[in-house]
C-alpha positions as CSV (number, residue, x, y, z in Angstrom):
1,M,-81.6,33.0,27.1
2,K,-79.5,36.1,27.9
3,I,-75.8,36.0,27.4
4,D,-73.3,38.2,29.3
5,P,-71.3,39.9,26.5
6,K,-68.1,40.0,28.6
7,Y,-68.0,36.2,28.5
8,F,-67.1,36.2,24.9
9,F,-64.0,38.5,25.1
10,K,-61.9,35.6,26.2
11,N,-60.7,32.9,23.9
12,I,-63.1,30.0,23.9
13,S,-61.1,26.7,24.4
14,D,-61.6,23.7,22.2
15,K,-63.2,21.9,25.2
16,D,-65.8,24.6,25.7
17,P,-69.0,23.5,23.9
18,L,-70.5,27.0,23.6
19,R,-70.4,28.2,20.0
20,P,-72.6,30.6,18.1
21,A,-74.4,27.8,16.3
22,D,-75.2,26.2,19.6
23,L,-77.1,29.4,20.5
24,G,-78.9,29.7,17.2
25,Y,-76.7,32.4,15.7
26,F,-76.0,32.4,12.0
27,F,-74.5,34.7,9.3
28,P,-77.2,36.0,7.0
29,A,-76.9,36.5,3.3
30,E,-75.8,39.9,2.1
31,F,-79.2,40.4,0.5
32,H,-80.8,40.2,3.9
33,P,-81.9,43.7,5.0
34,H,-79.1,45.8,6.4
35,G,-79.1,48.0,9.5
36,A,-75.9,49.6,8.4
37,T,-72.7,49.3,6.4
38,W,-69.2,49.6,8.0
39,L,-66.3,51.1,6.2
40,S,-62.7,52.0,7.0
41,W,-61.7,55.3,5.4
42,P,-58.8,54.7,2.9
43,H,-55.6,56.4,3.9
44,K,-52.7,54.0,3.3
45,E,-50.8,55.4,0.3
46,A,-48.9,52.2,-0.1
47,S,-52.2,50.5,-1.1
48,W,-52.7,52.9,-4.0
49,P,-49.1,54.0,-4.7
50,G,-49.2,57.2,-6.8
51,K,-53.0,57.1,-7.0
52,I,-54.6,57.4,-3.6
53,Q,-55.9,61.0,-4.3
54,L,-57.7,59.7,-7.4
55,I,-59.8,57.1,-5.6
56,Y,-61.8,59.4,-3.4
57,P,-64.5,60.6,-5.9
58,A,-65.5,57.0,-6.6
59,Y,-65.3,56.0,-3.0
60,A,-67.5,59.0,-2.0
61,K,-70.0,58.0,-4.7
62,F,-70.1,54.5,-3.3
63,V,-70.9,56.0,0.1
64,A,-73.6,58.2,-1.4
65,Y,-75.4,55.2,-2.8
66,L,-75.2,53.4,0.5
67,A,-76.5,56.4,2.4
68,K,-79.7,56.4,0.3
69,S,-81.0,53.4,2.2
70,E,-78.9,52.7,5.2
71,R,-76.7,54.1,7.9
72,V,-73.0,54.2,7.1
73,N,-70.4,53.8,9.9
74,I,-66.9,55.0,8.9
75,L,-63.8,54.2,10.8
76,V,-61.2,57.0,10.9
77,T,-58.0,57.6,12.8
78,D,-58.8,61.0,14.3
79,Q,-60.6,64.3,13.8
80,N,-58.3,65.4,11.0
81,M,-59.1,62.3,9.0
82,Q,-62.8,62.8,9.7
83,R,-62.7,66.3,8.4
84,F,-60.9,65.1,5.3
85,A,-63.6,62.4,4.7
86,E,-66.4,64.9,5.4
87,D,-65.0,67.2,2.7
88,H,-65.0,64.5,0.1
89,L,-68.4,63.1,1.1
90,D,-70.0,66.6,1.1
91,R,-68.7,67.2,-2.5
92,A,-70.4,63.9,-3.5
93,G,-73.7,65.1,-2.0
94,V,-73.7,62.5,0.7
95,P,-76.4,63.3,3.4
96,M,-74.2,63.6,6.4
97,D,-77.0,62.8,8.9
98,R,-76.7,59.2,7.6
99,I,-73.0,59.0,8.4
100,L,-71.5,58.0,11.8
101,F,-67.7,58.4,12.3
102,H,-65.8,56.3,14.8
103,H,-62.3,57.1,15.8
104,F,-61.0,53.6,15.6
105,P,-57.6,53.7,13.8
106,T,-56.9,51.2,11.1
107,N,-53.9,50.1,9.1
108,D,-55.8,49.9,5.8
109,A,-59.2,50.2,4.2
110,W,-60.3,46.6,3.6
111,C,-63.2,46.4,6.0
112,R,-64.6,43.2,4.4
113,D,-61.6,41.3,5.8
114,H,-60.8,43.1,9.1
115,G,-64.2,44.4,10.0
116,P,-66.8,42.8,12.3
117,A,-68.7,39.7,11.1
118,F,-72.2,40.2,12.4
119,L,-74.4,37.3,13.4
120,I,-78.2,37.3,14.0
121,P,-80.0,34.9,16.3
122,S,-82.8,32.5,15.2
123,N,-84.0,32.6,18.8
124,P,-86.1,35.7,19.8
125,G,-84.9,37.8,22.7
126,M,-81.2,37.6,21.9
127,S,-79.1,40.4,20.6
128,K,-76.9,40.3,17.5
129,A,-73.4,39.1,18.0
130,I,-70.0,39.5,16.3
131,V,-67.3,37.0,15.4
132,D,-63.8,38.3,15.9
133,W,-61.8,36.2,13.5
134,G,-58.0,36.6,13.5
135,Y,-56.6,38.8,10.7
136,N,-53.1,38.6,9.3
137,A,-53.3,40.7,6.1
138,W,-53.7,37.7,3.8
139,G,-50.8,35.6,5.0
140,D,-48.6,38.3,6.5
141,K,-48.2,40.0,3.1
142,Y,-48.7,43.6,4.3
143,P,-47.6,44.3,7.9
144,P,-48.4,46.0,10.1
145,Y,-52.0,44.9,10.6
146,D,-52.3,45.2,14.4
147,L,-54.8,48.0,14.4
148,D,-57.0,46.2,11.8
149,N,-57.0,43.1,13.9
150,L,-58.6,45.0,16.8
151,I,-61.6,46.4,14.9
152,P,-64.2,43.6,15.6
153,E,-63.6,43.8,19.3
154,K,-63.8,47.6,19.3
155,V,-67.1,47.5,17.4
156,A,-68.5,44.8,19.7
157,L,-67.6,46.9,22.8
158,H,-69.0,50.0,21.2
159,L,-72.3,48.3,20.4
160,G,-72.5,46.2,23.5
161,L,-72.7,43.0,21.6
162,P,-71.5,39.5,22.5
163,C,-68.2,38.7,20.7
164,F,-67.1,35.2,19.8
165,R,-63.3,34.7,19.3
166,P,-62.5,31.5,17.4
167,G,-58.8,32.0,17.5
168,I,-58.1,31.3,13.8
169,I,-57.6,33.4,10.7
170,M,-60.6,34.1,8.5
171,E,-61.4,36.9,6.1
172,G,-64.9,38.1,5.0
173,G,-63.9,38.1,1.3
174,S,-63.1,34.4,1.4
175,V,-66.7,33.3,2.1
176,D,-70.1,34.1,0.5
177,F,-73.4,32.9,2.1
178,N,-76.9,32.1,1.0
179,G,-78.4,32.8,4.4
180,K,-79.9,29.3,4.7
181,G,-76.9,27.4,5.9
182,A,-74.6,27.2,2.8
183,V,-71.4,29.0,2.1
184,I,-69.1,29.1,-1.0
185,T,-65.4,29.4,-0.5
186,T,-62.1,28.4,-2.2
187,E,-59.4,25.9,-1.3
188,A,-56.7,28.3,-2.6
189,C,-57.5,30.7,0.2
190,L,-58.8,28.8,3.2
191,L,-56.4,25.9,2.8
192,N,-53.4,28.1,2.2
193,P,-50.6,27.4,4.8
194,N,-50.2,31.1,5.3
195,R,-53.5,31.3,7.2
196,N,-54.1,28.3,9.5
197,P,-51.3,25.7,8.7
198,H,-52.2,23.7,11.8
199,L,-55.8,23.0,10.6
200,S,-57.0,20.3,8.2
201,K,-59.8,21.0,5.7
202,E,-62.2,19.1,8.0
203,E,-61.2,21.2,11.0
204,I,-61.7,24.4,9.0
205,E,-65.2,23.2,8.0
206,T,-66.0,22.7,11.7
207,Y,-65.0,26.2,12.5
208,L,-67.2,27.5,9.6
209,K,-70.2,25.5,10.8
210,D,-69.7,26.4,14.5
211,Y,-69.1,30.1,14.1
212,Y,-71.1,31.0,11.1
213,G,-74.1,28.7,11.8
214,L,-73.7,26.6,8.6
215,N,-74.5,23.1,7.6
216,Q,-73.1,23.0,4.1
217,I,-69.7,24.2,2.5
218,F,-69.1,24.4,-1.2
219,W,-65.4,24.4,-2.1
220,L,-64.2,26.0,-5.4
221,K,-60.6,25.8,-6.4
222,D,-58.7,29.0,-7.2
223,G,-59.3,32.7,-7.8
224,I,-58.4,35.1,-10.5
225,V,-55.1,36.4,-11.7
226,G,-53.8,39.4,-9.7
227,D,-55.7,38.6,-6.6
228,D,-53.2,39.0,-3.7
229,T,-55.7,37.4,-1.3
230,D,-54.9,33.9,-2.7
231,G,-58.3,33.4,-4.2
232,H,-61.1,35.3,-2.4
233,V,-64.5,34.1,-3.5
234,D,-66.0,37.6,-3.7
235,D,-64.0,38.1,-6.9
236,I,-65.5,35.1,-8.6
237,T,-68.8,33.7,-7.3
238,R,-71.6,35.3,-5.3
239,F,-75.0,34.1,-4.0
240,V,-77.8,36.4,-5.2
241,S,-80.6,34.2,-3.6
242,E,-80.9,31.0,-1.6
243,N,-80.2,28.8,-4.6
244,K,-78.9,31.2,-7.3
245,V,-75.3,32.2,-7.9
246,L,-73.5,34.6,-10.2
247,T,-70.1,33.4,-11.3
248,V,-67.6,35.1,-13.6
249,V,-66.4,33.4,-16.8
250,E,-63.7,34.3,-19.3
251,S,-64.6,34.0,-23.0
252,N,-61.0,34.3,-24.3
253,K,-59.5,30.7,-24.1
254,K,-56.0,32.2,-24.2
255,D,-56.6,34.3,-21.1
256,E,-54.9,33.1,-17.9
257,N,-58.3,33.1,-16.1
258,Y,-60.1,30.9,-18.6
259,A,-59.3,27.4,-17.3
260,V,-59.5,28.4,-13.7
261,L,-63.0,29.9,-14.1
262,Q,-64.2,26.9,-16.2
263,D,-63.0,24.5,-13.5
264,N,-65.0,26.5,-10.9
265,L,-68.1,26.5,-13.2
266,K,-68.0,22.7,-13.5
267,L,-67.8,22.4,-9.7
268,L,-70.8,24.8,-9.3
269,K,-72.8,22.6,-11.7
270,S,-72.1,19.6,-9.6
271,F,-73.1,21.1,-6.2
272,R,-76.5,20.2,-4.6
273,L,-78.2,21.9,-1.7
274,L,-79.2,19.7,1.2
275,D,-82.8,19.5,-0.2
276,G,-81.4,18.1,-3.5
277,R,-81.7,21.2,-5.6
278,S,-78.9,22.2,-7.9
279,L,-77.7,25.8,-7.9
280,E,-79.1,28.1,-10.5
281,I,-76.0,29.5,-12.2
282,V,-75.9,32.9,-14.0
283,E,-72.7,33.6,-15.9
284,L,-71.1,37.0,-15.6
285,P,-68.4,38.2,-18.1
286,M,-65.0,39.3,-17.1
287,P,-63.8,42.7,-18.2
288,S,-60.8,42.9,-20.5
289,P,-57.5,42.7,-18.6
290,V,-56.8,45.8,-16.5
291,I,-53.1,46.4,-16.4
292,Y,-51.3,49.2,-14.6
293,E,-47.5,49.5,-14.3
294,D,-47.1,46.1,-16.0
295,T,-49.3,44.5,-13.2
296,R,-52.5,42.7,-14.0
297,L,-55.1,43.8,-11.5
298,P,-58.0,41.6,-10.2
299,A,-60.7,43.4,-12.0
300,S,-64.0,41.6,-11.7
301,Y,-67.7,42.5,-11.8
302,A,-68.3,40.0,-9.0
303,N,-66.9,42.4,-6.4
304,F,-70.3,44.2,-6.2
305,Y,-71.9,45.2,-2.9
306,I,-75.6,44.5,-2.2
307,A,-77.1,47.4,-0.2
308,N,-80.7,47.8,0.8
309,K,-81.9,49.5,-2.3
310,H,-78.9,49.4,-4.6
311,V,-76.3,46.9,-6.0
312,I,-73.1,48.9,-6.5
313,V,-71.0,47.4,-9.2
314,P,-67.4,48.2,-10.1
315,T,-66.9,49.1,-13.7
316,Y,-63.7,49.4,-15.7
317,R,-64.3,51.5,-18.8
318,D,-64.7,48.3,-20.7
319,K,-67.0,47.0,-23.4
320,N,-68.5,44.5,-21.0
321,D,-69.5,47.0,-18.4
322,E,-73.1,47.4,-19.7
323,K,-73.5,43.7,-20.3
324,A,-72.5,43.0,-16.7
325,L,-74.9,45.6,-15.3
326,D,-77.7,44.2,-17.4
327,I,-77.1,40.7,-16.1
328,L,-77.0,41.9,-12.5
329,S,-80.2,43.9,-13.0
330,G,-81.9,40.7,-14.0
331,C,-80.8,39.1,-10.7
332,F,-81.9,42.0,-8.5
333,P,-85.3,43.2,-9.8
334,E,-86.1,44.9,-6.5
335,R,-82.9,46.9,-6.3
336,E,-81.4,49.5,-8.6
337,V,-78.1,48.2,-10.1
338,V,-75.6,51.0,-10.5
339,G,-72.1,51.0,-11.9
340,V,-69.3,53.1,-10.3
341,D,-66.0,53.6,-12.0
342,S,-63.3,51.4,-10.3
343,W,-60.5,52.1,-12.7
344,D,-58.4,53.8,-10.0
345,L,-59.7,51.8,-7.0
346,I,-58.7,48.5,-8.4
347,W,-55.0,49.6,-8.3
348,G,-55.4,48.8,-4.6
349,L,-56.3,45.2,-5.6
350,G,-59.9,45.3,-4.5
351,S,-63.1,47.2,-5.0
352,F,-66.4,47.9,-3.4
353,H,-67.1,44.6,-1.8
354,C,-63.6,44.3,-0.4
355,L,-64.0,47.8,1.2
356,S,-67.3,47.2,3.0
357,Q,-68.9,45.0,5.6
358,Q,-72.7,44.8,6.2
359,E,-74.4,44.9,9.5
360,P,-77.7,43.0,9.1
361,A,-81.0,44.3,10.5
362,Y,-82.4,42.2,13.2
363,L,-86.0,41.6,12.1
């Protein structure tokens, strides 16, 4: 079945039965092989006030690990920003033949949330596709975001891919997939009235199933302290295989995160996949609180990114860094787990997973 890509650049009405799931499309797990990673070059000083110049060495090191095993697409505003990026990447030893720059201006760097959500088809003979969710900077917290909201459509047009437009707000960091029909998310984020106040929980579940090709949604409660996204799941719980999750826990009972993370842990233990299996749960420690200018930042080892040959993990100059890396290494025996200092990056309230969006390979 061949689909005219132009069809999908209009809003699809509620009465139109054609949805990605109807055509056999689904969102694969992050550990599915990648064709590329997409990034938006950081340039908004207000996201790292007083620190933006300090983040580039760690960011370039992140790109260097990505480029070892996959193409890296980087969105920049213009030629000047491209030259600035090339200078930093060159200093980090990044092989520039693995990097493709696109002059697609953005408001900010958080490509996980404003970037293209790639689907792959279960039916042979069809191309990949993109879901163009709406984006409002986590409940209109950080306007303007008009340029960011255009990125999925621009990428779809550039690649010549079909583009589905559900017409609701959804962010990539709010969902994590096992690639076999299940997703984990949080009520604090997806049910927040600053996203889609006109939709019920059941209606949001329908959108998730129809546009991500899902059949099962696991709801956790809240996220960690300092997370300005209202509880993105990529700071707390991540699938590492079809039935195994890593979830962060706090050992200090007096810490603000302790009760929240224990509640989520209890929920995870109660979940069952459709075949009746319980989830295999691996607990990941939290780092000690990272505080800058009297602000507690959302530092978490769960904000790692799974590339083709590496798992890139944010570290925080903390006693738990090595423990977290060891635990992650046990979960990814076929990949090299590497820590990259995120002490300055986390001042932007996100790390490597928040900054990136995978493009799956179409096998």
